[in-house]
C-alpha positions, 0 to 999 in steps of 0.5 A, a space after each residue: 420541532 419546538 417545545 409548546 412554551 406558552 405565549 410570550 406575554 404582551 411587552 414581555 421582554 422575556 418569554 413567560 415561564 413555562 406552563 405546568 404541561 411545558 414544564 413536564 415535557 422539559 423534564 421528561 426531556 432532561 431526564 432521559 437526556 442528562 445521564 447519556 450525555 454525560 456518560 458519552 462526553 466523559 473522557 476520564 477514568 473512572 473513579 474521578 471527579 467532574 473537573 474536566 475541560 470538556 463538559 457538554 452537560 454544563 451547556 444542558 442544564 445551563 439552558 434548562 435553568 434558563 428555559 424553567 428558572 428555580 423550578 429546574 434547580 432540584 431536578 440539575 442537583 439530583 441529576 448531578 449528584 446521580 451522574 456523579 455517582 453512576 457516570 464517575 464513581 465518586 471518590 470523595 466523601 457525601 458531603 463533597 458530593 452534595 455540596 460542590 453540586 449545590 455549589 453548581 446549582 446555586 451559581 449558574 441559578 442565580 446566573 439564569 436569573 440575572 440574565 432572565 429578570 434584570 439584565 431581560 435577554 430574549 432566549 431566541 438570541 435575536 440580538 448581538 446584546 443577547 449574545 453578549 449578556 449570555 456570554 458576559 453572566 455565564 462566564 463570570 459565574 463559571 468564574 465563581 462557581 469553579 474555584 468554588 467547586 474544586 475548593 469543597 474537595 480541597 477542603 475535603 482532602 481528596 485535592 492538593 491545594 497547590 492543584 487548586 488554580 489549575 484544575 480550577 481553570 480546567 473546570 471554568 474552561 469545561 463549563 464556558 466551552 459548553 455553555 458557548 457551544 451547547 447552550 445556544 444551540 438548545 435555546 434556538 432548537 427549543 426556543 419559545 418562538 420562531 419568527 422568520 429571520 431565526 428558527 431552528 438551527 440551520 445545517 451547513 450545506 454539503 460543501 460547508 460540511 465538507 470544508 469543515 471535515 477537511 479543515 479537521 483533518 488539516 488540524 490533526 495532520 502532524 506538520 511542524 513541531 508544535 501541535 495544532 499549529 493549523 488549528 486556525 484553519 478552523 475559522 475559515 468554514 466557520 466565518 463561511 457558515 456563519 455568513 450564509 446561515 447566520 447564527 442558526 448555522 454557526 452554533 451548529 458549526 461549532 457544535 460539529 467542530 467541537 465534537 470532530 476535536 474532541 473526537 480526533 483527540 481521543 482517536 489519537 490519544 493526546 494527553 490532558 494538557 493537549 486537551 486544555 490547549 485545544 479546548 482554550 483555542 476551541 473557546 476562541 472559535 465559539 465566542 467568534 462563532 456566536 457573535 459573528 452569527 448573531 451579527 448576520 442574523 441581526 443585520 438580516 433582521 434589520 433589512 427584512 424590517 427596512 424592506 417591510 417598511 419600504 413596502 408599507 411607505 409604498 402602499 402608503 403613497 399609493 393610497 395617498 394617490 387614491 385618496 386624491 383620485 377619490 376626492 376628485 371622483 366624489 367631486 365628480 359623481 356629485 353632480 350626476 347624482 344631484 341631477 338623478 335626484 331632480 329627475 327622480 323627484 320630477 318623476 314623482 310630481 308628474 306621476 302624483 295624479 296618475 293611477 300609479 300602482 302603490 308599489 311603483 311609487 314606493 320604489 320611486 320613493 325608495 330610489 329617491 332616498 337612496 340616491 339622497 344617501 349615496 350624496 350624503 356619503 360622498 359629501 362625508 368622503 370629501 369631508 374626511 378626505 379633506 380632514 374636515 370636522 365632522 357635522 355633529 347634530 342630535 340624532 335618535 340612536 335608535 334610527 341610527 342603529 335601524 339604518 346601518 341595519 337595514 343596509 346591511 341585512 341583504 349580506 347577512 341574509 346571503 350569508 345565513 346570519 341572523 342580525 338581532 337588535 337588543 336596545 331598551 328604548 326610549 335612548 337619549 339623541 347621540 350627538 354625531 354625524 349620522 352617515 358617518 356613524 352609520 358607516 362605522 356600525 355598518 362596518 363593524 357589522 360587515 366584519 362579524 358576518 365576514 367572519 362567521 362565513 369564513 369560519 363556518 360558525 354552527 351558530 351563525 348570530 349578530 346582536 347589536 346592542 345599545 345601552 347607556 353608559 354614564 356619564 353622558 353617553 350610549 354604547 353601541 356594541 356588535 357582538 358574533 358568534 365567530 372565530 374570535 381575533 386572533 392572538 397576533 391581531 389584537 395589539 395590531 388591530 388598529 394599525 394601518 394594513 393589519 389584516 387577516 383577509 386575502 382581499 382586505 386593506 387593513 383600513 376599515 377599523 383604522 378609519 372607523 376609530 378615527 371617526 368615533 374618536 372625532 366625535 369625542 368617543 371611542 372605539 375598542 374590542 371589549 372581548 374576544 374568544 374562540 366562540 366570538 368577539 364584542 366591539 364596543 363604540 361610545 358616543 356621547 349624548 346630545 346633551 352631555 360632553 364626552 367621556 373617556 374609556 
């Protein structure tokens, strides 16, 4: 289960630093796991120095430093010192104990800082280049830490100077193996984000697990004169898992193979030089697993994006055909509507002198008005589909608001949503195509009503405000008491086909913004929270030039 990290900042190339609560969870997990893991995996007799070609705790604290940055350094230093005393019974001086572990924290802390803030690695390891940067920076930092760490004990007199090159190599080997095997596993297991192409490490199938076990058995068979002459058999199941599951499966398979090899060496009782030889081969295996798995995962992610893009293009093609049909339909409907209007007006004239009830006359007048409005909408649709310019004219802002609300009032009543208007009249006339702007306001209010109804909000109210905005414009503000806009939708709000509605097409807001911008104004989400959202529309007044947000 992923740790509850803060969401990635918009546009940031790496995850945001963990919050205080997240840092507490990380700290507890690290403190609980570090000493048991160090004790279980340290394979040398006490007392001893922590110079070993098998050092999984290095992968653990490298992951912590990548997650927490400088805030994790004191904790890593404290656990390194404690483990040296408790697990190994540190045989050298206290000064060397403190200085050697300070070298580790400084070296790997600097590597983590470079990875996060200089080369901007994505801790989800979504790309081959992220894996390459992790391997390159940490391997170089280990090459600096290893001789400095061993050198502290040489200066302290605990080790001979002649042994420094070999011991530094052993220490470097143990750390880079841990970083190549353990750190990617932890980054994927407890990563701050998940996407469909990534997620938790994927366990190999039963057949792949059996193939790994069989390869491990073959490696330890005493065939020929050279031990581990069949080591490269392990590449076969590893490649199989990487191709099948990508990086998430490859890191788990590499960790399984590493544990199996160390366990086999301990059971058979091979000397240290055999462990060094084996770990050198294991390093090549681990790097192969990382890059092959990352390549497979990245390729799958690219293929998924291409499929999504193809689906969007197909959708766009269908919409283009729909647009042509709508244009033809608008042309065909225009004539019957004009005929209906003519017949209704003729009926009015025929009934003018008759004793007709006032209610019937009022209904006929409304039918004529709505038919005329339908004709205006159709003419506006034809203009929009032809990408024509809107017919701008001075229109009373109050009338535009009242007409838009009149059309949506029935929907609001059905969903038990209260509509409220807040505007200080008199307002200057706004320069607009009245029908188009009414449709924009209608769309925004209708979206608010749908959001309130879907969420079952206890307070069910939509407020439409109008206020003067200097210089030279009016702001129409639609505020609701719905659940707000989801965080993952804020950046995609005006993207075509982006919608949270099960039956929505994701075109309403993009079209509304196009209409408003065609009027020299702007449309934006001014505020959103769990208690509601506020959308604003700016339009220039009739006597002024357009403004910008």
